[in-house]
N, C-alpha and C positions, 0 to 999 in steps of 0.2 A: 511543539513538534520537534523532534530531534533531527537536525540537519535538513529539514525541509523548509526552504525559504518561503515558498508560496504554493498555492494549490495548482499552479500551472505545471509543476513537475508531474510528469505522467507515469513514471515508474518508481517503485519503492522496493526495498529488500526488507524482508522480515528479520528483525533482530530479537524479537521476543514473542513467544506464543503462549504465554502464561494462561493456563486453563483451557486452551483451545488446540491441543496437539493434533486432533483429527482435522481441524479446519485450516491451520496455518503451519507451514514448514519453515523453520529457521533457515536463513540464508537463501531462500527462494525469492525470485523477483515476481512482484505482482503489479498489475496495472491499476492505476487509480481511475475510477469511473468518473463520469461527468462531475464538474465542480459542484459541491453540495455545501452551500453557505451555512446551513444549519449545522451540519456535521462539523465543519471547520470551526465554527463558533464554540462547539462543545469539545474541541480537541480530538476529533475522530476523522478517519478516512473511510470512504466507501470503496470497497474492492470486491472482486469475485474470489471467494475462498476455494479451498480444495474440494468442497462438496458442490461447487458450481453455483453457490448462492451469492447474491448481491447483499453484502452485509457491512455494517459499520464496526470498525475496530479502533482502539486507541492509536492515535498518530504516533505516540512515543514508542510504539512497538515496531516502527519502520524508519528506515533512513532512505533519503532520495538517491536515485540512480540516474545518471546521465547516459543515455544510450546513443551510440553513433549509428549511422545508416547501415553499417555492416552488421549491427545487432539484429536487423530485421531480415537479412538475406539468409535464406535457408539452404 
């Protein structure tokens, strides 16, 4: 996993969408869904993609993001 220390990181930014341009946008922030030990063991993350689907993607396509409280204020 690139820059992701552990699955407790809740947000990631897409840095590669190879083969999935309709599902993932580079530089967009995605939320990691519930920790998935099987996915983590296989080097993948479970996120909701652009189509609204819960899907597994290679963790190396993402970098972790640390969000402050102001990130959530709309």
